[in-house]
ROGU-565103 format. One record per residue (C-alpha): residue number from 1; residue in one letter; x, y, z. Coordinates in steps of 0.5 Angstrom, whole numbers. Layout:
// ROGU-565103
(NUM; "A"; (X; Y; Z))
...
This chain:
// ROGU-565103
(1; "M"; (-251; -307; 105))
(2; "R"; (-247; -303; 107))
(3; "S"; (-246; -296; 107))
(4; "T"; (-242; -293; 101))
(5; "G"; (-243; -285; 103))
(6; "N"; (-237; -283; 106))
(7; "V"; (-232; -287; 101))
(8; "P"; (-230; -283; 95))
(9; "P"; (-231; -286; 88))
(10; "T"; (-226; -288; 85))
(11; "N"; (-225; -285; 79))
(12; "A"; (-226; -277; 81))
(13; "A"; (-224; -272; 77))
(14; "P"; (-219; -268; 79))
(15; "P"; (-219; -260; 81))
(16; "E"; (-220; -255; 75))
(17; "K"; (-214; -250; 76))
(18; "P"; (-217; -242; 76))
(19; "W"; (-217; -238; 70))
(20; "S"; (-210; -235; 69))
(21; "I"; (-209; -228; 66))
(22; "A"; (-203; -225; 62))
(23; "L"; (-202; -219; 59))
(24; "D"; (-197; -215; 58))
(25; "K"; (-201; -209; 56))
(26; "L"; (-208; -206; 56))
(27; "E"; (-208; -198; 53))
(28; "L"; (-213; -193; 52))
(29; "A"; (-211; -188; 47))
(30; "D"; (-213; -181; 44))
(31; "H"; (-221; -181; 47))
(32; "R"; (-225; -175; 48))
(33; "V"; (-230; -174; 53))
(34; "G"; (-235; -169; 55))
(35; "I"; (-238; -168; 62))
(36; "T"; (-244; -165; 64))
(37; "D"; (-248; -162; 70))
(38; "R"; (-257; -161; 69))
(39; "G"; (-257; -159; 76))
(40; "T"; (-255; -152; 75))
(41; "T"; (-256; -146; 72))
(42; "P"; (-253; -146; 67))
(43; "A"; (-252; -152; 65))
(44; "V"; (-243; -155; 67))
(45; "E"; (-240; -157; 61))
(46; "L"; (-232; -160; 62))
(47; "G"; (-229; -162; 56))
(48; "L"; (-223; -168; 57))
(49; "A"; (-219; -170; 51))
(50; "D"; (-213; -173; 49))
(51; "L"; (-215; -179; 54))
(52; "K"; (-209; -184; 55))
(53; "A"; (-210; -189; 60))
(54; "S"; (-205; -196; 60))
(55; "V"; (-204; -202; 63))
(56; "R"; (-198; -206; 63))
(57; "D"; (-197; -213; 67))
(58; "V"; (-204; -215; 68))
(59; "R"; (-203; -222; 72))
(60; "T"; (-208; -225; 76))
(61; "D"; (-203; -229; 80))
(62; "G"; (-203; -223; 85))
(63; "K"; (-196; -223; 85))
(64; "K"; (-195; -216; 83))
(65; "P"; (-198; -209; 83))
(66; "W"; (-200; -208; 76))
(67; "P"; (-197; -201; 74))
(68; "F"; (-201; -196; 70))
(69; "D"; (-201; -189; 67))
(70; "A"; (-207; -184; 65))
(71; "S"; (-207; -178; 62))
(72; "F"; (-212; -172; 59))
(73; "R"; (-212; -165; 58))
(74; "V"; (-217; -161; 60))
(75; "V"; (-221; -157; 54))
(76; "Q"; (-223; -151; 59))
(77; "G"; (-216; -151; 62))
(78; "G"; (-212; -155; 65))
(79; "R"; (-209; -162; 66))
(80; "F"; (-208; -168; 70))
(81; "T"; (-203; -174; 70))
(82; "A"; (-203; -180; 73))
(83; "R"; (-198; -186; 75))
(84; "G"; (-196; -191; 79))
(85; "R"; (-199; -198; 81))
(86; "V"; (-206; -202; 84))
(87; "A"; (-206; -210; 86))
(88; "H"; (-210; -214; 81))
(89; "D"; (-215; -214; 87))
(90; "G"; (-217; -207; 88))
(91; "R"; (-215; -207; 95))
(92; "T"; (-208; -203; 94))
(93; "A"; (-207; -197; 91))
(94; "D"; (-200; -192; 90))
(95; "A"; (-200; -186; 85))
(96; "M"; (-196; -180; 83))
(97; "L"; (-201; -175; 81))
(98; "K"; (-201; -168; 78))
(99; "L"; (-205; -164; 77))
(100; "T"; (-203; -157; 72))
(101; "Q"; (-207; -149; 71))
(102; "L"; (-214; -153; 72))
(103; "A"; (-219; -147; 70))
(104; "L"; (-223; -146; 75))
(105; "T"; (-228; -141; 71))
(106; "P"; (-233; -148; 70))
(107; "A"; (-233; -149; 77))
(108; "Q"; (-238; -142; 76))
(109; "P"; (-246; -143; 77))
(110; "Y"; (-244; -148; 83))
(111; "V"; (-240; -141; 86))
(112; "A"; (-247; -137; 84))
(113; "R"; (-251; -142; 88))
(114; "S"; (-249; -140; 95))
(115; "A"; (-246; -132; 93))
(116; "D"; (-248; -126; 88))
(117; "V"; (-239; -127; 85))
(118; "V"; (-237; -129; 79))
(119; "L"; (-231; -133; 78))
(120; "R"; (-227; -128; 74))
(121; "S"; (-221; -132; 73))
(122; "G"; (-216; -138; 77))
(123; "E"; (-213; -144; 77))
(124; "V"; (-210; -149; 81))
(125; "S"; (-205; -154; 81))
(126; "S"; (-203; -159; 85))
(127; "T"; (-197; -165; 86))
(128; "G"; (-196; -171; 91))
(129; "K"; (-197; -178; 93))
(130; "L"; (-204; -182; 94))
(131; "T"; (-204; -189; 98))
(132; "Y"; (-210; -193; 97))
(133; "R"; (-211; -199; 103))
(134; "A"; (-217; -203; 103))
(135; "G"; (-218; -205; 111))
(136; "A"; (-223; -210; 115))
(137; "E"; (-228; -205; 117))
(138; "S"; (-227; -199; 112))
(139; "P"; (-221; -196; 106))
(140; "S"; (-215; -192; 108))
(141; "V"; (-213; -185; 103))
(142; "T"; (-207; -181; 103))
(143; "Y"; (-206; -176; 100))
(144; "T"; (-199; -173; 101))
(145; "G"; (-196; -166; 97))
(146; "S"; (-198; -159; 95))
(147; "A"; (-202; -154; 92))
(148; "D"; (-203; -148; 88))
(149; "V"; (-208; -144; 87))
(150; "E"; (-205; -137; 82))
(151; "R"; (-209; -131; 79))
(152; "L"; (-215; -132; 82))
(153; "V"; (-220; -127; 82))
(154; "V"; (-227; -127; 85))
(155; "M"; (-232; -121; 83))
(156; "E"; (-238; -119; 84))
(157; "A"; (-243; -120; 80))
(158; "D"; (-246; -113; 79))
(159; "I"; (-240; -109; 79))
(160; "A"; (-233; -110; 76))
(161; "D"; (-230; -109; 83))
(162; "P"; (-226; -115; 86))
(163; "V"; (-228; -118; 93))
(164; "L"; (-222; -122; 94))
(165; "A"; (-216; -123; 89))
(166; "W"; (-208; -126; 89))
(167; "K"; (-203; -128; 85))
(168; "S"; (-201; -132; 88))
(169; "L"; (-202; -138; 92))
(170; "H"; (-199; -145; 95))
(171; "A"; (-199; -150; 100))
(172; "E"; (-193; -153; 102))
(173; "T"; (-193; -160; 105))
(174; "I"; (-200; -162; 104))
(175; "R"; (-202; -169; 108))
(176; "F"; (-209; -171; 108))
(177; "G"; (-212; -178; 110))
(178; "L"; (-219; -182; 110))
(179; "G"; (-220; -187; 115))
(180; "A"; (-215; -184; 119))
(181; "D"; (-217; -177; 118))
(182; "R"; (-214; -171; 118))
(183; "L"; (-211; -165; 114))
(184; "E"; (-204; -162; 116))
(185; "I"; (-202; -156; 112))
(186; "D"; (-194; -154; 113))
(187; "E"; (-195; -148; 111))
(188; "V"; (-200; -143; 107))
(189; "R"; (-196; -137; 103))
(190; "V"; (-201; -132; 99))
(191; "G"; (-199; -127; 95))
(192; "D"; (-200; -120; 92))
(193; "L"; (-207; -121; 96))
(194; "D"; (-212; -116; 95))
(195; "G"; (-220; -115; 99))
(196; "R"; (-225; -111; 99))
(197; "L"; (-230; -109; 106))
(198; "V"; (-236; -105; 105))
(199; "I"; (-240; -102; 110))
(200; "F"; (-246; -100; 107))
(201; "Q"; (-251; -95; 109))
(202; "D"; (-256; -99; 113))
(203; "K"; (-249; -102; 116))
(204; "T"; (-249; -109; 113))
(205; "L"; (-243; -112; 110))
(206; "N"; (-242; -113; 103))
(207; "L"; (-240; -119; 104))
(208; "A"; (-246; -121; 107))
(209; "K"; (-250; -119; 102))
(210; "L"; (-246; -123; 97))
(211; "M"; (-249; -128; 100))
(212; "K"; (-256; -133; 99))
(213; "P"; (-259; -135; 106))
(214; "G"; (-262; -142; 104))
(215; "A"; (-260; -143; 97))
(216; "T"; (-258; -149; 98))
(217; "A"; (-265; -151; 101))
(218; "Q"; (-268; -148; 94))
(219; "N"; (-264; -152; 90))
(220; "T"; (-264; -158; 93))
(221; "A"; (-271; -161; 96))
(222; "P"; (-270; -167; 101))
(223; "A"; (-272; -173; 100))
(224; "P"; (-277; -176; 105))
(225; "P"; (-275; -180; 110))
(226; "T"; (-277; -189; 110))
(227; "P"; (-279; -192; 116))
(228; "S"; (-273; -196; 116))
(229; "A"; (-268; -189; 116))
(230; "L"; (-272; -185; 121))
(231; "P"; (-268; -186; 128))
(232; "T"; (-271; -189; 134))
(233; "T"; (-268; -187; 140))
(234; "T"; (-263; -180; 141))
(235; "T"; (-261; -181; 148))
(236; "G"; (-253; -182; 148))
(237; "R"; (-252; -179; 142))
(238; "E"; (-246; -175; 141))
(239; "P"; (-244; -170; 136))
(240; "S"; (-238; -173; 131))
(241; "P"; (-232; -170; 132))
(242; "A"; (-230; -164; 127))
(243; "F"; (-225; -167; 122))
(244; "P"; (-218; -166; 125))
(245; "V"; (-214; -160; 121))
(246; "R"; (-208; -156; 123))
(247; "I"; (-205; -152; 119))
(248; "G"; (-198; -149; 121))
(249; "R"; (-197; -142; 119))
(250; "V"; (-201; -138; 113))
(251; "R"; (-196; -133; 111))
(252; "L"; (-199; -127; 108))
(253; "D"; (-194; -122; 103))
(254; "N"; (-195; -116; 99))
(255; "S"; (-202; -115; 101))
(256; "S"; (-208; -111; 102))
(257; "M"; (-214; -109; 103))
(258; "N"; (-219; -103; 102))
(259; "F"; (-223; -102; 108))
(260; "A"; (-230; -97; 106))
(261; "D"; (-236; -94; 111))
(262; "L"; (-241; -91; 108))
(263; "S"; (-246; -91; 114))
(264; "L"; (-242; -85; 116))
(265; "V"; (-245; -78; 115))
(266; "L"; (-238; -77; 111))
(267; "P"; (-237; -83; 106))
(268; "F"; (-230; -86; 109))
(269; "A"; (-225; -90; 105))
(270; "T"; (-218; -92; 107))
(271; "R"; (-213; -96; 103))
(272; "I"; (-208; -102; 108))
(273; "H"; (-203; -105; 104))
(274; "T"; (-195; -108; 104))
(275; "L"; (-198; -113; 108))
(276; "N"; (-193; -118; 110))
(277; "G"; (-193; -124; 116))
(278; "A"; (-196; -131; 118))
(279; "V"; (-201; -133; 123))
(280; "A"; (-198; -140; 126))
(281; "G"; (-202; -145; 129))
(282; "L"; (-209; -145; 126))
(283; "G"; (-213; -152; 127))
(284; "S"; (-220; -155; 130))
(285; "D"; (-217; -156; 136))
(286; "P"; (-223; -152; 140))
(287; "N"; (-215; -152; 145))
(288; "G"; (-212; -149; 140))
(289; "R"; (-209; -142; 140))
(290; "A"; (-206; -138; 133))
(291; "T"; (-201; -133; 133))
(292; "V"; (-201; -127; 129))
(293; "K"; (-195; -123; 127))
(294; "L"; (-197; -118; 121))
(295; "D"; (-195; -111; 119))
(296; "G"; (-197; -106; 112))
(297; "Q"; (-198; -100; 110))
(298; "V"; (-204; -94; 112))
(299; "D"; (-205; -90; 105))
(300; "E"; (-198; -86; 105))
(301; "F"; (-195; -86; 111))
(302; "G"; (-198; -89; 116))
(303; "S"; (-197; -97; 120))
(304; "V"; (-200; -101; 122))
(305; "K"; (-197; -108; 126))
(306; "V"; (-203; -113; 129))
(307; "D"; (-199; -118; 135))
(308; "G"; (-202; -123; 139))
(309; "S"; (-205; -130; 140))
(310; "M"; (-212; -133; 140))
(311; "S"; (-217; -139; 139))
(312; "A"; (-218; -139; 133))
(313; "L"; (-224; -143; 134))
(314; "Q"; (-226; -140; 140))
(315; "P"; (-224; -132; 141))
(316; "K"; (-229; -131; 145))
(317; "V"; (-226; -135; 150))
(318; "F"; (-220; -134; 149))
(319; "T"; (-216; -127; 145))
(320; "D"; (-211; -123; 146))
(321; "I"; (-209; -119; 140))
(322; "A"; (-206; -112; 139))
(323; "V"; (-206; -108; 134))
(324; "I"; (-202; -101; 132))
(325; "F"; (-202; -96; 128))
(326; "R"; (-198; -90; 127))
(327; "N"; (-197; -84; 123))
(328; "V"; (-204; -85; 121))
(329; "P"; (-207; -79; 117))
(330; "M"; (-213; -76; 122))
(331; "S"; (-216; -74; 116))
(332; "T"; (-219; -80; 113))
(333; "L"; (-222; -81; 119))
(334; "S"; (-226; -75; 119))
(335; "P"; (-232; -78; 117))
(336; "Y"; (-233; -82; 124))
(337; "S"; (-231; -76; 128))
(338; "A"; (-236; -72; 123))
(339; "T"; (-242; -78; 125))
(340; "F"; (-241; -79; 132))
(341; "A"; (-240; -72; 134))
(342; "G"; (-241; -67; 129))
(343; "R"; (-234; -64; 127))
(344; "R"; (-230; -65; 121))
(345; "I"; (-222; -67; 123))
(346; "E"; (-218; -62; 120))
(347; "A"; (-211; -64; 121))
(348; "G"; (-207; -69; 124))
(349; "T"; (-205; -76; 125))
(350; "M"; (-206; -82; 131))
(351; "N"; (-202; -87; 133))
(352; "L"; (-206; -93; 137))
(353; "D"; (-206; -98; 141))
(354; "L"; (-212; -102; 141))
(355; "E"; (-212; -109; 146))
(356; "Y"; (-216; -114; 144))
(357; "K"; (-216; -118; 150))
(358; "V"; (-222; -124; 151))
(359; "D"; (-222; -128; 158))
(360; "R"; (-229; -132; 157))
(361; "S"; (-233; -128; 154))
(362; "E"; (-230; -122; 158))
(363; "L"; (-227; -115; 155))
(364; "Q"; (-222; -111; 157))
(365; "G"; (-218; -106; 153))
(366; "E"; (-213; -101; 156))
(367; "N"; (-212; -97; 150))
(368; "K"; (-207; -92; 148))
(369; "V"; (-209; -86; 143))
(370; "V"; (-203; -81; 141))
(371; "L"; (-205; -75; 137))
(372; "E"; (-200; -71; 134))
(373; "R"; (-202; -63; 132))
(374; "F"; (-209; -65; 131))
(375; "K"; (-214; -61; 129))
(376; "L"; (-222; -60; 129))
(377; "G"; (-226; -57; 123))
(378; "A"; (-232; -54; 121))
(379; "R"; (-239; -57; 124))
(380; "V"; (-243; -63; 121))
(381; "E"; (-251; -63; 121))
(382; "S"; (-251; -71; 124))
(383; "A"; (-257; -73; 127))
(384; "G"; (-253; -79; 131))
(385; "A"; (-247; -74; 133))
(386; "M"; (-247; -73; 141))
(387; "K"; (-246; -66; 145))
(388; "L"; (-239; -66; 146))
(389; "P"; (-234; -61; 148))
(390; "L"; (-229; -63; 144))
(391; "D"; (-226; -56; 143))
(392; "L"; (-225; -56; 151))
(393; "A"; (-222; -62; 152))
(394; "I"; (-218; -62; 146))
(395; "A"; (-215; -56; 149))
(396; "I"; (-214; -59; 156))
(397; "L"; (-211; -65; 153))
(398; "T"; (-207; -62; 148))
(399; "D"; (-199; -61; 150))
(400; "S"; (-195; -56; 148))
(401; "D"; (-191; -60; 142))
(402; "G"; (-198; -61; 139))
(403; "R"; (-199; -67; 142))
(404; "I"; (-205; -71; 146))
(405; "N"; (-204; -78; 150))
(406; "V"; (-209; -81; 152))
(407; "A"; (-211; -89; 156))
(408; "V"; (-219; -91; 153))
(409; "P"; (-220; -97; 158))
(410; "V"; (-225; -102; 156))
(411; "R"; (-230; -106; 159))
(412; "G"; (-236; -111; 157))
(413; "N"; (-239; -118; 155))
(414; "V"; (-237; -120; 148))
(415; "D"; (-244; -125; 149))
(416; "H"; (-248; -119; 150))
(417; "P"; (-253; -119; 144))
(418; "E"; (-252; -111; 142))
(419; "F"; (-244; -112; 144))
(420; "S"; (-240; -108; 139))
(421; "Y"; (-232; -107; 140))
(422; "G"; (-233; -101; 136))
(423; "H"; (-239; -98; 140))
(424; "V"; (-235; -100; 147))
(425; "L"; (-229; -96; 145))
(426; "W"; (-233; -91; 143))
(427; "Q"; (-237; -90; 148))
(428; "A"; (-230; -90; 153))
(429; "L"; (-227; -85; 150))
(430; "V"; (-233; -80; 150))
(431; "T"; (-233; -83; 158))
(432; "V"; (-226; -79; 157))
(433; "I"; (-228; -73; 154))
(434; "T"; (-234; -71; 158))
(435; "K"; (-230; -73; 164))
(436; "V"; (-224; -68; 162))
(437; "A"; (-229; -63; 160))
(438; "T"; (-234; -62; 167))
(439; "A"; (-228; -63; 171))
(440; "P"; (-222; -60; 167))
(441; "F"; (-219; -57; 173))
(442; "R"; (-219; -64; 176))
(443; "A"; (-216; -67; 169))
(444; "L"; (-210; -62; 170))
(445; "G"; (-208; -64; 176))
(446; "A"; (-208; -71; 174))
(447; "L"; (-204; -70; 168))
(448; "F"; (-199; -66; 172))
(449; "G"; (-198; -71; 177))
(450; "G"; (-203; -68; 182))
(451; "S"; (-208; -71; 186))
(452; "G"; (-213; -66; 182))
(453; "E"; (-217; -65; 190))
(454; "E"; (-214; -58; 190))
(455; "R"; (-219; -53; 189))
(456; "M"; (-215; -49; 183))
(457; "E"; (-222; -48; 180))
(458; "A"; (-222; -41; 184))
(459; "V"; (-219; -35; 187))
(460; "A"; (-221; -33; 194))
(461; "F"; (-221; -25; 196))
(462; "E"; (-222; -23; 204))
(463; "P"; (-230; -20; 203))
(464; "G"; (-229; -13; 201))
(465; "R"; (-223; -13; 198))
(466; "D"; (-220; -14; 190))
(467; "V"; (-213; -16; 193))
(468; "V"; (-210; -23; 191))
(469; "P"; (-208; -26; 198))
(470; "P"; (-199; -29; 197))
(471; "P"; (-202; -36; 197))
(472; "E"; (-208; -35; 192))
(473; "R"; (-202; -32; 187))
(474; "E"; (-198; -38; 189))
(475; "K"; (-206; -43; 187))
(476; "L"; (-205; -37; 180))
(477; "K"; (-197; -39; 179))
(478; "R"; (-199; -45; 177))
(479; "V"; (-205; -44; 172))
(480; "G"; (-200; -40; 169))
(481; "E"; (-195; -46; 169))
(482; "V"; (-201; -51; 166))
(483; "L"; (-203; -45; 161))
(484; "G"; (-196; -46; 159))
(485; "K"; (-197; -53; 157))
(486; "R"; (-203; -53; 155))
(487; "P"; (-202; -48; 149))
(488; "Q"; (-209; -48; 146))
(489; "L"; (-212; -46; 152))
(490; "K"; (-214; -40; 156))
(491; "V"; (-218; -38; 162))
(492; "T"; (-224; -33; 164))
(493; "V"; (-224; -31; 169))
(494; "H"; (-230; -29; 173))
(495; "G"; (-230; -25; 179))
(496; "G"; (-234; -26; 185))
(497; "Y"; (-239; -22; 190))
(498; "D"; (-242; -24; 196))
(499; "A"; (-248; -19; 197))
(500; "K"; (-248; -20; 205))
(501; "L"; (-241; -20; 206))
(502; "D"; (-238; -16; 200))
(503; "G"; (-243; -11; 202))
(504; "E"; (-242; -10; 210))
(505; "A"; (-235; -11; 209))
(506; "L"; (-236; -5; 203))
(507; "R"; (-240; -1; 208))
(508; "A"; (-235; -1; 213))
(509; "R"; (-229; 1; 209))
(510; "H"; (-233; 8; 208))
(511; "V"; (-234; 8; 215))
(512; "R"; (-227; 7; 215))
(513; "E"; (-225; 13; 211))
(514; "D"; (-230; 17; 214))
(515; "L"; (-228; 16; 221))
(516; "A"; (-219; 18; 217))
(517; "R"; (-221; 24; 214))
(518; "R"; (-224; 27; 220))
(519; "L"; (-218; 25; 224))
(520; "G"; (-214; 28; 219))
(521; "V"; (-211; 22; 215))
(522; "T"; (-209; 23; 208))
(523; "L"; (-211; 16; 204))
(524; "K"; (-208; 15; 198))
(525; "P"; (-213; 12; 192))
(526; "G"; (-215; 4; 194))
(527; "E"; (-211; 5; 201))
(528; "D"; (-215; 1; 206))
(529; "P"; (-215; 6; 211))
(530; "G"; (-213; 0; 217))
(531; "P"; (-217; -2; 223))
(532; "V"; (-220; 3; 228))
(533; "A"; (-217; 5; 234))
(534; "F"; (-223; 5; 239))
(535; "D"; (-219; 7; 245))
(536; "D"; (-217; 14; 243))
(537; "V"; (-221; 20; 245))
(538; "K"; (-221; 23; 238))
(539; "T"; (-224; 16; 234))
(540; "Q"; (-229; 17; 240))
(541; "R"; (-231; 24; 239))
(542; "A"; (-230; 22; 232))
(543; "L"; (-235; 16; 232))
(544; "E"; (-240; 19; 237))
(545; "A"; (-240; 25; 231))
(546; "M"; (-241; 22; 226))
(547; "L"; (-247; 17; 229))
(548; "R"; (-251; 24; 230))
(549; "E"; (-250; 26; 223))
(550; "R"; (-252; 20; 221))
(551; "G"; (-258; 18; 226))
(552; "R"; (-261; 25; 229))
(553; "D"; (-260; 28; 235))
(554; "K"; (-262; 24; 240))
(555; "A"; (-258; 18; 236))
(556; "V"; (-252; 18; 240))
(557; "D"; (-257; 17; 246))
(558; "E"; (-261; 11; 243))
(559; "A"; (-255; 8; 242))
(560; "M"; (-252; 8; 249))
(561; "A"; (-259; 5; 251))
(562; "R"; (-259; -1; 247))
(563; "Y"; (-251; -2; 249))
(564; "E"; (-254; -1; 256))
(565; "K"; (-260; -6; 256))
(566; "S"; (-254; -11; 251))
(567; "S"; (-249; -11; 255))
(568; "G"; (-252; -10; 262))
(569; "K"; (-248; -5; 264))
(570; "K"; (-248; 3; 265))
(571; "A"; (-244; 6; 258))
(572; "E"; (-238; 11; 260))
(573; "R"; (-238; 16; 255))
(574; "A"; (-232; 20; 253))
(575; "S"; (-231; 27; 257))
(576; "A"; (-231; 33; 253))
(577; "V"; (-227; 36; 259))
(578; "L"; (-222; 31; 260))
(579; "A"; (-222; 30; 252))
(580; "L"; (-218; 37; 253))
(581; "V"; (-212; 32; 256))
(582; "G"; (-212; 27; 252))
(583; "R"; (-216; 22; 255))
(584; "G"; (-222; 18; 253))
(585; "S"; (-228; 14; 255))
(586; "G"; (-225; 6; 258))
(587; "D"; (-231; 4; 256))
(588; "R"; (-228; 0; 248))
(589; "A"; (-234; -4; 248))
(590; "L"; (-239; 2; 247))
(591; "Y"; (-235; 5; 242))
(592; "E"; (-235; -1; 238))
(593; "A"; (-242; -2; 238))
(594; "F"; (-243; 5; 236))
(595; "Y"; (-238; 3; 230))
(596; "R"; (-242; -3; 228))
(597; "Q"; (-249; 2; 228))
(598; "L"; (-246; 5; 224))
(599; "V"; (-243; 1; 218))
(600; "E"; (-251; -1; 218))
(601; "M"; (-254; 6; 216))
(602; "A"; (-247; 6; 212))
(603; "P"; (-251; 8; 204))
(604; "L"; (-249; 2; 199))
(605; "A"; (-250; 3; 192))
(606; "E"; (-252; -3; 189))
(607; "S"; (-247; -3; 183))
(608; "E"; (-241; -2; 188))
(609; "V"; (-241; -10; 190))
(610; "T"; (-241; -12; 182))
(611; "E"; (-236; -6; 181))
(612; "L"; (-233; -10; 187))
(613; "A"; (-232; -17; 184))
(614; "K"; (-231; -13; 177))
(615; "R"; (-223; -11; 180))
(616; "R"; (-223; -18; 183))
(617; "G"; (-222; -22; 175))
(618; "E"; (-218; -15; 173))
(619; "A"; (-214; -17; 179))
(620; "T"; (-213; -25; 178))
(621; "V"; (-212; -24; 170))
(622; "R"; (-205; -19; 171))
(623; "A"; (-203; -23; 177))
(624; "L"; (-203; -29; 172))
(625; "N"; (-199; -25; 167))
(626; "E"; (-195; -23; 172))
(627; "S"; (-194; -30; 174))
(628; "S"; (-193; -33; 167))
(629; "G"; (-191; -30; 161))
(630; "A"; (-195; -36; 157))
(631; "A"; (-201; -33; 160))
(632; "A"; (-201; -27; 157))
(633; "G"; (-207; -27; 152))
(634; "R"; (-211; -32; 154))
(635; "A"; (-213; -30; 161))
(636; "E"; (-219; -25; 160))
(637; "V"; (-224; -22; 165))
(638; "G"; (-231; -25; 164))
(639; "A"; (-237; -23; 168))
(640; "P"; (-238; -23; 174))
(641; "E"; (-243; -27; 179))
(642; "A"; (-245; -29; 185))
(643; "A"; (-240; -33; 189))
(644; "G"; (-242; -39; 192))
(645; "G"; (-241; -42; 198))
(646; "A"; (-237; -36; 201))
(647; "D"; (-235; -35; 208))
(648; "R"; (-230; -29; 212))
(649; "K"; (-226; -33; 210))
(650; "G"; (-226; -32; 203))
(651; "I"; (-231; -30; 197))
(652; "S"; (-228; -34; 190))
(653; "S"; (-227; -31; 183))
(654; "R"; (-229; -38; 178))
(655; "L"; (-223; -39; 173))
(656; "E"; (-226; -42; 167))
(657; "L"; (-222; -46; 162))
(658; "G"; (-224; -46; 155))
(659; "A"; (-220; -47; 148))
(660; "V"; (-217; -41; 146))
(661; "G"; (-221; -39; 139))
(662; "S"; (-228; -41; 142))
């Protein structure tokens, strides 16, 4: 018997042909659809009307794609149309899409899940080409086109103030893809943007208060994981890369922002408007850097410019931004001065150059502040205000043109938990003010090109004298020049004295004046009697007479005994007989010892030393006024005071700088 298992039957039927479908047109016209999402409160309802769809030239042979059209009107606002071709097996499709003025307000329940805001208005439109390709592993979807969001207004839920609004937003040349993931936009242009930023009394931001923390977790409970869904290991697992995004440029046209700080003692508010410019190079690349260039107006006559670059995703790694304010009215900053320094600002304008330079979390900035016609106002009670000598600092820093020009370097680590750029800048400014006020002459020396090391803060007098020496007059001339360049500055002279050195010098002068009278010398008021001629016989006889009068009859003999004991030689007094022929003693040292004893014995009133200090103050003021007309009316005599560190080279009279009117 032979096997016939591999031999086909002679009467087998031919294979059947697959079904073939040919349809000229399949059309759906004038339908309505209602969509309701009850997962939100209130439910989201969307109505689609005038729904039309058609497919033409339907053939199952796969030779040609099927042309299709679709359109509908959104009852709440908007219209959608699509026209394209799709393959018979659905693996490829191309379509031109057009979305016109789709109302955003129906999305309010979704927005309310995350923020206490109300979508008051807004419409989105887009035109572009959609392409779909089925791949071996995953499909590829691309969309190329443009989009517009117009008349957007987002309000706070509790008040009728807009948080964010704009007239138009246009995104040009959008390239979006899935499969080969990417989102690229050549330019986003925003027109008439208007925003509001508020710092409340508790120092929180209005934007932070509007957000609802944990809203997603409250609305959607996570499903328990199934055993198969549990991960077996995390070893070697790397985080998914960020979705690639690149935006060539974001341009702002005629934009504005209201800013208010309610945390200050005096609430502060200002408006930046007519803001124009662009931010270029935004994207998801962590190594990419965005470039910023903006300019706008502050209040009525001020301006602001922003220029620089930064890492958009990692600003702490790299930031180099300059913010320049010009002609900003200082009165608007009065709340800040009241809060931090306890003073209002009465008048003035500010030019401010701020540098935000961050390199690997380390901040370095060389900020410059120029104040024009700056004037402090009344004091304001503020618990956190620092006790700063503002009047003196301002008087020192204000030049003859009414301008204050200072550099404020700032340093810090932005990773520090308590880091705040505003706090760092304020602390730097406090440091500048404190240094200026505590060492004013050093500050002035640096401001006028000197080292600041020279002791310009005191005038040195010889012990017992009230005449300003020539070197000190030169110093006072420089001080007068400084007063001429600092019209808000005054100087108070505190005449100095040293009880020991000045007392000894005053007693010596009294002795020399008495000696001059005895010798028949006529002195003018205040005239110094000059040195003592110890070799002159008349002087020797007069010194002996004075010693007998102020001591007792044996005073001369006792003085001679002390001299002989200290010098180790016999004293030689002037002979009365030889005095008749003009010959005196040759022992000069003896009469010098008599003179010293007379000085020690000379009486001195306690007030004489302080009166000397007062005359020194008056002499210094006269010298200042004579050296510089600018000092007139701004130099005054203060209370006398004991001089510190005095020696026979000089007794210092202190110069104290202060603000005019203080």
